[in-house]
KETOR-954327 format. One record per residue: residue number from 1; x, y, z of N, C-alpha, C in turn; residue in three letters; chain. Coordinates in steps of 0.02 Angstrom, whole numbers, plus 50000, padded with zeros to 5 digits. Example, Ala and Ser with C-alpha at 12.3 -4.5 7.8 and 13.67 -1.06 7.14 Angstrom:
<pt nr="1" n_c1="50660" n_c2="49716" n_c3="50390" ca_c1="50615" ca_c2="49775" ca_c3="50390" c_c1="50660" c_c2="49835" c_c3="50390" rest="ALA" kette="A"/>
<pt nr="2" n_c1="50642" n_c2="49888" n_c3="50354" ca_c1="50684" ca_c2="49947" ca_c3="50357" c_c1="50645" c_c2="50002" c_c3="50394" rest="SER" kette="A"/>
This chain:
<pt nr="1" n_c1="50044" n_c2="49946" n_c3="49993" ca_c1="50007" ca_c2="50012" ca_c3="49994" c_c1="50042" c_c2="50068" c_c3="49993" rest="MET" kette="A"/>
<pt nr="2" n_c1="50045" n_c2="50106" n_c3="49956" ca_c1="50062" ca_c2="50172" ca_c3="49962" c_c1="50022" c_c2="50227" c_c3="49975" rest="VAL" kette="A"/>
<pt nr="3" n_c1="50054" n_c2="50263" n_c3="50026" ca_c1="50024" ca_c2="50330" ca_c3="50043" c_c1="50047" c_c2="50396" c_c3="50042" rest="ARG" kette="A"/>
<pt nr="4" n_c1="50015" n_c2="50439" n_c3="50045" ca_c1="50059" ca_c2="50501" ca_c3="50031" c_c1="50068" c_c2="50530" c_c3="50110" rest="SER" kette="A"/>
<pt nr="5" n_c1="50122" n_c2="50559" n_c3="50119" ca_c1="50130" ca_c2="50571" ca_c3="50187" c_c1="50140" c_c2="50655" c_c3="50181" rest="VAL" kette="A"/>
<pt nr="6" n_c1="50113" n_c2="50703" n_c3="50204" ca_c1="50123" ca_c2="50756" ca_c3="50224" c_c1="50187" c_c2="50762" c_c3="50288" rest="ASN" kette="A"/>
<pt nr="7" n_c1="50240" n_c2="50775" n_c3="50250" ca_c1="50293" ca_c2="50785" ca_c3="50324" c_c1="50295" c_c2="50837" c_c3="50369" rest="ILE" kette="A"/>
<pt nr="8" n_c1="50248" n_c2="50893" n_c3="50343" ca_c1="50243" ca_c2="50935" ca_c3="50391" c_c1="50179" c_c2="50912" c_c3="50462" rest="MET" kette="A"/>
<pt nr="9" n_c1="50145" n_c2="50863" n_c3="50442" ca_c1="50104" ca_c2="50844" ca_c3="50496" c_c1="50140" c_c2="50788" c_c3="50550" rest="GLU" kette="A"/>
<pt nr="10" n_c1="50190" n_c2="50756" n_c3="50525" ca_c1="50212" ca_c2="50705" ca_c3="50561" c_c1="50235" c_c2="50703" c_c3="50615" rest="LEU" kette="A"/>
<pt nr="11" n_c1="50205" n_c2="50671" n_c3="50667" ca_c1="50201" ca_c2="50692" ca_c3="50731" c_c1="50246" c_c2="50622" c_c3="50777" rest="SER" kette="A"/>
<pt nr="12" n_c1="50257" n_c2="50563" n_c3="50724" ca_c1="50294" ca_c2="50509" ca_c3="50751" c_c1="50375" c_c2="50523" c_c3="50739" rest="LEU" kette="A"/>
<pt nr="13" n_c1="50400" n_c2="50505" n_c3="50800" ca_c1="50476" ca_c2="50506" ca_c3="50775" c_c1="50512" c_c2="50475" c_c3="50724" rest="PRO" kette="A"/>
<pt nr="14" n_c1="50483" n_c2="50412" n_c3="50697" ca_c1="50514" ca_c2="50390" ca_c3="50645" c_c1="50455" c_c2="50357" c_c3="50609" rest="GLN" kette="A"/>
<pt nr="15" n_c1="50408" n_c2="50391" n_c3="50572" ca_c1="50365" ca_c2="50362" ca_c3="50539" c_c1="50385" c_c2="50305" c_c3="50491" rest="PRO" kette="A"/>
<pt nr="16" n_c1="50350" n_c2="50260" n_c3="50474" ca_c1="50356" ca_c2="50210" ca_c3="50442" c_c1="50335" c_c2="50215" c_c3="50353" rest="GLU" kette="A"/>
<pt nr="17" n_c1="50386" n_c2="50200" n_c3="50308" ca_c1="50355" ca_c2="50229" ca_c3="50242" c_c1="50394" c_c2="50167" c_c3="50182" rest="VAL" kette="A"/>
<pt nr="18" n_c1="50365" n_c2="50172" n_c3="50130" ca_c1="50396" ca_c2="50142" ca_c3="50069" c_c1="50457" c_c2="50181" c_c3="50039" rest="LEU" kette="A"/>
<pt nr="19" n_c1="50512" n_c2="50163" n_c3="50016" ca_c1="50547" ca_c2="50192" ca_c3="49992" c_c1="50589" c_c2="50174" c_c3="49944" rest="LYS" kette="A"/>
<pt nr="20" n_c1="50615" n_c2="50213" n_c3="49889" ca_c1="50640" ca_c2="50172" ca_c3="49830" c_c1="50700" c_c2="50148" c_c3="49848" rest="SER" kette="A"/>
<pt nr="21" n_c1="50726" n_c2="50088" n_c3="49806" ca_c1="50782" ca_c2="50057" ca_c3="49839" c_c1="50841" c_c2="50079" c_c3="49789" rest="SER" kette="A"/>
<pt nr="22" n_c1="50832" n_c2="50136" n_c3="49763" ca_c1="50894" ca_c2="50172" ca_c3="49724" c_c1="50924" c_c2="50158" c_c3="49658" rest="TRP" kette="A"/>
<pt nr="23" n_c1="50873" n_c2="50098" n_c3="49640" ca_c1="50915" ca_c2="50057" ca_c3="49580" c_c1="50854" c_c2="50085" c_c3="49515" rest="THR" kette="A"/>
<pt nr="24" n_c1="50865" n_c2="50051" n_c3="49461" ca_c1="50822" ca_c2="50083" ca_c3="49405" c_c1="50758" c_c2="50038" c_c3="49409" rest="LYS" kette="A"/>
<pt nr="25" n_c1="50747" n_c2="49982" n_c3="49453" ca_c1="50678" ca_c2="49946" ca_c3="49459" c_c1="50633" c_c2="49984" c_c3="49494" rest="SER" kette="A"/>
<pt nr="26" n_c1="50578" n_c2="49954" n_c3="49491" ca_c1="50525" ca_c2="49993" ca_c3="49544" c_c1="50518" c_c2="49949" c_c3="49606" rest="SER" kette="A"/>
<pt nr="27" n_c1="50556" n_c2="49922" n_c3="49635" ca_c1="50556" ca_c2="49908" ca_c3="49706" c_c1="50571" c_c2="49960" c_c3="49766" rest="MET" kette="A"/>
<pt nr="28" n_c1="50517" n_c2="49954" n_c3="49800" ca_c1="50524" ca_c2="49988" ca_c3="49848" c_c1="50528" c_c2="49943" c_c3="49925" rest="TYR" kette="A"/>
<pt nr="29" n_c1="50562" n_c2="49972" n_c3="49965" ca_c1="50568" ca_c2="49919" ca_c3="50037" c_c1="50548" c_c2="49961" c_c3="50094" rest="VAL" kette="A"/>
<pt nr="30" n_c1="50526" n_c2="49937" n_c3="50147" ca_c1="50502" ca_c2="49969" ca_c3="50213" c_c1="50567" c_c2="50007" c_c3="50227" rest="PRO" kette="A"/>
<pt nr="31" n_c1="50545" n_c2="50075" n_c3="50254" ca_c1="50595" ca_c2="50120" ca_c3="50301" c_c1="50563" c_c2="50159" c_c3="50354" rest="GLY" kette="A"/>
<pt nr="32" n_c1="50604" n_c2="50180" n_c3="50388" ca_c1="50585" ca_c2="50231" ca_c3="50429" c_c1="50624" c_c2="50300" c_c3="50410" rest="LYS" kette="A"/>
<pt nr="33" n_c1="50586" n_c2="50346" n_c3="50416" ca_c1="50617" ca_c2="50414" ca_c3="50416" c_c1="50632" c_c2="50441" c_c3="50482" rest="LEU" kette="A"/>
<pt nr="34" n_c1="50705" n_c2="50456" n_c3="50499" ca_c1="50742" ca_c2="50476" ca_c3="50557" c_c1="50732" c_c2="50547" c_c3="50556" rest="HIS" kette="A"/>
<pt nr="35" n_c1="50741" n_c2="50587" n_c3="50512" ca_c1="50742" ca_c2="50668" ca_c3="50512" c_c1="50687" c_c2="50681" c_c3="50468" rest="ALA" kette="A"/>
<pt nr="36" n_c1="50638" n_c2="50731" n_c3="50483" ca_c1="50574" ca_c2="50736" ca_c3="50442" c_c1="50589" c_c2="50818" c_c3="50416" rest="VAL" kette="A"/>
<pt nr="37" n_c1="50646" n_c2="50846" n_c3="50442" ca_c1="50658" ca_c2="50922" ca_c3="50435" c_c1="50686" c_c2="50920" c_c3="50358" rest="GLU" kette="A"/>
<pt nr="38" n_c1="50731" n_c2="50857" n_c3="50342" ca_c1="50759" ca_c2="50867" ca_c3="50282" c_c1="50735" c_c2="50810" c_c3="50224" rest="HIS" kette="A"/>
<pt nr="39" n_c1="50729" n_c2="50802" n_c3="50175" ca_c1="50704" ca_c2="50740" ca_c3="50139" c_c1="50747" c_c2="50741" c_c3="50064" rest="VAL" kette="A"/>
<pt nr="40" n_c1="50765" n_c2="50703" n_c3="50048" ca_c1="50801" ca_c2="50681" ca_c3="49981" c_c1="50738" c_c2="50666" c_c3="49914" rest="VAL" kette="A"/>
<pt nr="41" n_c1="50728" n_c2="50723" n_c3="49870" ca_c1="50684" ca_c2="50702" ca_c3="49824" c_c1="50716" c_c2="50695" c_c3="49759" rest="ILE" kette="A"/>
<pt nr="42" n_c1="50694" n_c2="50654" n_c3="49699" ca_c1="50698" ca_c2="50649" ca_c3="49636" c_c1="50674" c_c2="50712" c_c3="49594" rest="ASP" kette="A"/>
<pt nr="43" n_c1="50735" n_c2="50750" n_c3="49573" ca_c1="50696" ca_c2="50809" ca_c3="49540" c_c1="50718" c_c2="50794" c_c3="49464" rest="VAL" kette="A"/>
<pt nr="44" n_c1="50721" n_c2="50732" n_c3="49441" ca_c1="50714" ca_c2="50703" ca_c3="49378" c_c1="50800" c_c2="50673" c_c3="49334" rest="GLY" kette="A"/>
<pt nr="45" n_c1="50791" n_c2="50649" n_c3="49302" ca_c1="50842" ca_c2="50623" ca_c3="49265" c_c1="50888" c_c2="50582" c_c3="49309" rest="SER" kette="A"/>
<pt nr="46" n_c1="50861" n_c2="50545" n_c3="49359" ca_c1="50909" ca_c2="50515" ca_c3="49415" c_c1="50944" c_c2="50572" c_c3="49463" rest="ASP" kette="A"/>
<pt nr="47" n_c1="50935" n_c2="50617" n_c3="49467" ca_c1="50952" ca_c2="50670" ca_c3="49510" c_c1="50913" c_c2="50677" c_c3="49565" rest="PHE" kette="A"/>
<pt nr="48" n_c1="50955" n_c2="50688" n_c3="49625" ca_c1="50924" ca_c2="50679" ca_c3="49699" c_c1="50955" c_c2="50725" c_c3="49732" rest="TYR" kette="A"/>
<pt nr="49" n_c1="50910" n_c2="50784" n_c3="49764" ca_c1="50940" ca_c2="50820" ca_c3="49797" c_c1="50900" c_c2="50830" c_c3="49865" rest="VAL" kette="A"/>
<pt nr="50" n_c1="50935" n_c2="50851" n_c3="49910" ca_c1="50921" ca_c2="50849" ca_c3="49984" c_c1="50883" c_c2="50930" c_c3="49996" rest="GLU" kette="A"/>
<pt nr="51" n_c1="50820" n_c2="50924" n_c3="50021" ca_c1="50780" ca_c2="50996" ca_c3="50017" c_c1="50757" c_c2="50990" c_c3="50101" rest="LYS" kette="A"/>
<pt nr="52" n_c1="50742" n_c2="51050" n_c3="50128" ca_c1="50684" ca_c2="51060" ca_c3="50184" c_c1="50625" c_c2="51036" c_c3="50158" rest="SER" kette="A"/>
<pt nr="53" n_c1="50596" n_c2="51040" n_c3="50215" ca_c1="50514" ca_c2="51008" ca_c3="50212" c_c1="50492" c_c2="51079" c_c3="50157" rest="ALA" kette="A"/>
<pt nr="54" n_c1="50496" n_c2="51144" n_c3="50178" ca_c1="50464" ca_c2="51182" ca_c3="50154" c_c1="50496" c_c2="51202" c_c3="50094" rest="ASP" kette="A"/>
<pt nr="55" n_c1="50544" n_c2="51192" n_c3="50060" ca_c1="50568" ca_c2="51193" ca_c3="49999" c_c1="50550" c_c2="51136" c_c3="49951" rest="ASP" kette="A"/>
<pt nr="56" n_c1="50535" n_c2="51077" n_c3="49985" ca_c1="50517" ca_c2="51024" ca_c3="49966" c_c1="50437" c_c2="51029" c_c3="49923" rest="THR" kette="A"/>
<pt nr="57" n_c1="50406" n_c2="51049" n_c3="49972" ca_c1="50332" ca_c2="51069" ca_c3="49955" c_c1="50339" c_c2="51124" c_c3="49903" rest="LYS" kette="A"/>
<pt nr="58" n_c1="50372" n_c2="51167" n_c3="49909" ca_c1="50377" ca_c2="51223" ca_c3="49850" c_c1="50404" c_c2="51195" c_c3="49777" rest="ASP" kette="A"/>
<pt nr="59" n_c1="50447" n_c2="51156" n_c3="49786" ca_c1="50470" ca_c2="51122" ca_c3="49732" c_c1="50408" c_c2="51083" c_c3="49699" rest="PHE" kette="A"/>
<pt nr="60" n_c1="50393" n_c2="51032" n_c3="49735" ca_c1="50314" ca_c2="51014" ca_c3="49697" c_c1="50263" c_c2="51036" c_c3="49686" rest="PHE" kette="A"/>
<pt nr="61" n_c1="50245" n_c2="51096" n_c3="49737" ca_c1="50195" ca_c2="51143" ca_c3="49704" c_c1="50206" c_c2="51178" c_c3="49636" rest="LYS" kette="A"/>
<pt nr="62" n_c1="50268" n_c2="51189" n_c3="49620" ca_c1="50303" ca_c2="51226" ca_c3="49543" c_c1="50296" c_c2="51169" c_c3="49507" rest="ARG" kette="A"/>
<pt nr="63" n_c1="50303" n_c2="51100" n_c3="49521" ca_c1="50309" ca_c2="51059" ca_c3="49470" c_c1="50228" c_c2="51043" c_c3="49445" rest="LYS" kette="A"/>
<pt nr="64" n_c1="50179" n_c2="51047" n_c3="49492" ca_c1="50115" ca_c2="51017" ca_c3="49494" c_c1="50071" c_c2="51071" c_c3="49445" rest="ILE" kette="A"/>
<pt nr="65" n_c1="50107" n_c2="51149" n_c3="49465" ca_c1="50080" ca_c2="51196" ca_c3="49417" c_c1="50105" c_c2="51193" c_c3="49338" rest="ASP" kette="A"/>
<pt nr="66" n_c1="50166" n_c2="51196" n_c3="49341" ca_c1="50200" ca_c2="51164" ca_c3="49272" c_c1="50161" c_c2="51110" c_c3="49240" rest="PHE" kette="A"/>
<pt nr="67" n_c1="50164" n_c2="51049" n_c3="49272" ca_c1="50135" ca_c2="50991" ca_c3="49229" c_c1="50047" c_c2="51020" c_c3="49214" rest="LEU" kette="A"/>
<pt nr="68" n_c1="50019" n_c2="51062" n_c3="49261" ca_c1="49948" ca_c2="51073" ca_c3="49247" c_c1="49943" c_c2="51114" c_c3="49186" rest="THR" kette="A"/>
<pt nr="69" n_c1="49987" n_c2="51163" n_c3="49180" ca_c1="49996" ca_c2="51204" ca_c3="49125" c_c1="49998" c_c2="51183" c_c3="49053" rest="LYS" kette="A"/>
<pt nr="70" n_c1="50051" n_c2="51121" n_c3="49072" ca_c1="50070" ca_c2="51081" ca_c3="48995" c_c1="50003" c_c2="51041" c_c3="48970" rest="GLN" kette="A"/>
<pt nr="71" n_c1="49971" n_c2="51008" n_c3="49019" ca_c1="49910" ca_c2="50967" ca_c3="49010" c_c1="49860" c_c2="51024" c_c3="48981" rest="MET" kette="A"/>
<pt nr="72" n_c1="49859" n_c2="51069" n_c3="48992" ca_c1="49802" ca_c2="51126" ca_c3="48961" c_c1="49823" c_c2="51134" c_c3="48896" rest="GLU" kette="A"/>
<pt nr="73" n_c1="49874" n_c2="51166" n_c3="48888" ca_c1="49896" ca_c2="51172" ca_c3="48821" c_c1="49895" c_c2="51121" c_c3="48778" rest="ARG" kette="A"/>
<pt nr="74" n_c1="49926" n_c2="51052" n_c3="48797" ca_c1="49907" ca_c2="50990" ca_c3="48765" c_c1="49837" c_c2="50981" c_c3="48752" rest="ILE" kette="A"/>
<pt nr="75" n_c1="49802" n_c2="50998" n_c3="48787" ca_c1="49725" ca_c2="50983" ca_c3="48794" c_c1="49705" c_c2="51035" c_c3="48735" rest="HIS" kette="A"/>
<pt nr="76" n_c1="49717" n_c2="51104" n_c3="48725" ca_c1="49693" ca_c2="51127" ca_c3="48673" c_c1="49726" c_c2="51127" c_c3="48601" rest="LEU" kette="A"/>
<pt nr="77" n_c1="49769" n_c2="51090" n_c3="48613" ca_c1="49796" ca_c2="51056" ca_c3="48537" c_c1="49780" c_c2="51006" c_c3="48526" rest="THR" kette="A"/>
<pt nr="78" n_c1="49752" n_c2="50967" n_c3="48560" ca_c1="49719" ca_c2="50904" ca_c3="48541" c_c1="49637" c_c2="50931" c_c3="48519" rest="LEU" kette="A"/>
<pt nr="79" n_c1="49597" n_c2="50970" n_c3="48557" ca_c1="49549" ca_c2="50995" ca_c3="48531" c_c1="49550" c_c2="51009" c_c3="48462" rest="LYS" kette="A"/>
<pt nr="80" n_c1="49594" n_c2="51056" n_c3="48452" ca_c1="49608" ca_c2="51078" ca_c3="48377" c_c1="49622" c_c2="51030" c_c3="48327" rest="GLU" kette="A"/>
<pt nr="81" n_c1="49668" n_c2="50987" n_c3="48346" ca_c1="49673" ca_c2="50914" ca_c3="48294" c_c1="49612" c_c2="50870" c_c3="48288" rest="LYS" kette="A"/>
<pt nr="82" n_c1="49575" n_c2="50872" n_c3="48346" ca_c1="49511" ca_c2="50821" ca_c3="48333" c_c1="49457" c_c2="50862" c_c3="48286" rest="HIS" kette="A"/>
<pt nr="83" n_c1="49462" n_c2="50940" n_c3="48291" ca_c1="49418" ca_c2="50966" ca_c3="48239" c_c1="49437" c_c2="50963" c_c3="48178" rest="ALA" kette="A"/>
<pt nr="84" n_c1="49504" n_c2="50974" n_c3="48162" ca_c1="49529" ca_c2="50954" ca_c3="48101" c_c1="49509" c_c2="50881" c_c3="48060" rest="ILE" kette="A"/>
<pt nr="85" n_c1="49521" n_c2="50833" n_c3="48111" ca_c1="49514" ca_c2="50761" ca_c3="48108" c_c1="49430" c_c2="50764" c_c3="48068" rest="LYS" kette="A"/>
<pt nr="86" n_c1="49396" n_c2="50797" n_c3="48118" ca_c1="49319" ca_c2="50789" ca_c3="48096" c_c1="49300" c_c2="50815" c_c3="48042" rest="GLN" kette="A"/>
<pt nr="87" n_c1="49340" n_c2="50876" n_c3="48018" ca_c1="49313" ca_c2="50902" ca_c3="47958" c_c1="49353" c_c2="50867" c_c3="47891" rest="ALA" kette="A"/>
<pt nr="88" n_c1="49403" n_c2="50835" n_c3="47895" ca_c1="49437" ca_c2="50792" ca_c3="47856" c_c1="49382" c_c2="50711" c_c3="47847" rest="ILE" kette="A"/>
<pt nr="89" n_c1="49344" n_c2="50704" n_c3="47899" ca_c1="49327" ca_c2="50632" ca_c3="47875" c_c1="49245" c_c2="50651" c_c3="47865" rest="MET" kette="A"/>
<pt nr="90" n_c1="49216" n_c2="50715" n_c3="47864" ca_c1="49173" ca_c2="50735" ca_c3="47830" c_c1="49183" c_c2="50741" c_c3="47752" rest="GLU" kette="A"/>
<pt nr="91" n_c1="49240" n_c2="50770" n_c3="47726" ca_c1="49259" ca_c2="50788" ca_c3="47668" c_c1="49264" c_c2="50714" c_c3="47639" rest="MET" kette="A"/>
<pt nr="92" n_c1="49287" n_c2="50681" n_c3="47678" ca_c1="49299" ca_c2="50593" ca_c3="47637" c_c1="49230" c_c2="50558" c_c3="47633" rest="MET" kette="A"/>
<pt nr="93" n_c1="49199" n_c2="50581" n_c3="47681" ca_c1="49130" ca_c2="50550" ca_c3="47673" c_c1="49090" c_c2="50564" c_c3="47619" rest="SER" kette="A"/>
<pt nr="94" n_c1="49093" n_c2="50639" n_c3="47593" ca_c1="49073" ca_c2="50681" ca_c3="47558" c_c1="49095" c_c2="50641" c_c3="47491" rest="GLN" kette="A"/>
<pt nr="95" n_c1="49140" n_c2="50650" n_c3="47475" ca_c1="49195" ca_c2="50605" ca_c3="47424" c_c1="49180" c_c2="50542" c_c3="47403" rest="LYS" kette="A"/>
<pt nr="96" n_c1="49163" n_c2="50520" n_c3="47452" ca_c1="49145" ca_c2="50426" ca_c3="47444" c_c1="49065" c_c2="50422" c_c3="47415" rest="ILE" kette="A"/>
<pt nr="97" n_c1="49026" n_c2="50468" n_c3="47448" ca_c1="48954" ca_c2="50482" ca_c3="47416" c_c1="48966" c_c2="50493" c_c3="47357" rest="GLN" kette="A"/>
<pt nr="98" n_c1="49004" n_c2="50540" n_c3="47338" ca_c1="49006" ca_c2="50567" ca_c3="47262" c_c1="49035" c_c2="50502" c_c3="47212" rest="GLN" kette="A"/>
<pt nr="99" n_c1="49073" n_c2="50482" n_c3="47250" ca_c1="49113" ca_c2="50420" ca_c3="47195" c_c1="49061" c_c2="50369" c_c3="47194" rest="LEU" kette="A"/>
<pt nr="100" n_c1="49024" n_c2="50354" n_c3="47247" ca_c1="48977" ca_c2="50292" ca_c3="47242" c_c1="48919" c_c2="50300" c_c3="47191" rest="THR" kette="A"/>
<pt nr="101" n_c1="48884" n_c2="50386" n_c3="47202" ca_c1="48840" ca_c2="50398" ca_c3="47153" c_c1="48857" c_c2="50402" c_c3="47084" rest="ALA" kette="A"/>
<pt nr="102" n_c1="48919" n_c2="50413" n_c3="47071" ca_c1="48941" ca_c2="50413" ca_c3="46991" c_c1="48951" c_c2="50330" c_c3="46975" rest="LEU" kette="A"/>
<pt nr="103" n_c1="48967" n_c2="50297" n_c3="47015" ca_c1="48968" ca_c2="50225" ca_c3="47007" c_c1="48917" c_c2="50202" c_c3="47003" rest="GLY" kette="A"/>
<pt nr="104" n_c1="48858" n_c2="50228" n_c3="47027" ca_c1="48791" ca_c2="50186" ca_c3="47009" c_c1="48755" c_c2="50224" c_c3="46957" rest="VAL" kette="A"/>
<pt nr="105" n_c1="48775" n_c2="50283" n_c3="46931" ca_c1="48744" ca_c2="50303" ca_c3="46874" c_c1="48790" c_c2="50285" c_c3="46810" rest="SER" kette="A"/>
<pt nr="106" n_c1="48842" n_c2="50277" n_c3="46814" ca_c1="48885" ca_c2="50226" ca_c3="46762" c_c1="48882" c_c2="50171" c_c3="46742" rest="HIS" kette="A"/>
<pt nr="107" n_c1="48852" n_c2="50145" n_c3="46803" ca_c1="48839" ca_c2="50065" ca_c3="46793" c_c1="48751" c_c2="50075" c_c3="46756" rest="ALA" kette="A"/>
<pt nr="108" n_c1="48723" n_c2="50102" n_c3="46785" ca_c1="48662" ca_c2="50120" ca_c3="46737" c_c1="48672" c_c2="50132" c_c3="46676" rest="GLY" kette="A"/>
<pt nr="109" n_c1="48704" n_c2="50165" n_c3="46662" ca_c1="48723" ca_c2="50187" ca_c3="46577" c_c1="48751" c_c2="50134" c_c3="46545" rest="GLU" kette="A"/>
<pt nr="110" n_c1="48789" n_c2="50100" n_c3="46574" ca_c1="48820" ca_c2="50024" ca_c3="46547" c_c1="48778" c_c2="49975" c_c3="46524" rest="ALA" kette="A"/>
<pt nr="111" n_c1="48707" n_c2="49978" n_c3="46567" ca_c1="48680" ca_c2="49921" ca_c3="46553" c_c1="48599" c_c2="49944" c_c3="46505" rest="LYS" kette="A"/>
<pt nr="112" n_c1="48608" n_c2="50025" n_c3="46484" ca_c1="48559" ca_c2="50033" ca_c3="46449" c_c1="48592" c_c2="50045" c_c3="46387" rest="ALA" kette="A"/>
């Protein structure tokens, strides 16, 4: 079971957590936090930084804000691409109907 821990609200001297094994695998091992004033966080590309609890909260707040903005930007792009796809599908459908109608009329002329 993975749970989120707010390190500012920890009252236990050594709370139990699951920590990364510091390998490339997704293995986590049980551990205990000895000092909650400073934590080591993964800032990306396998770089780890020791930060204070307040700095850690600020870092993750900035990261969440950045990712939220990126998601909004991508969402707008996807909506535009979807509208273009719909227009192309409608145009193709019209062309298929026209070709089908031409095929039927040519088949009728050939029988006559």
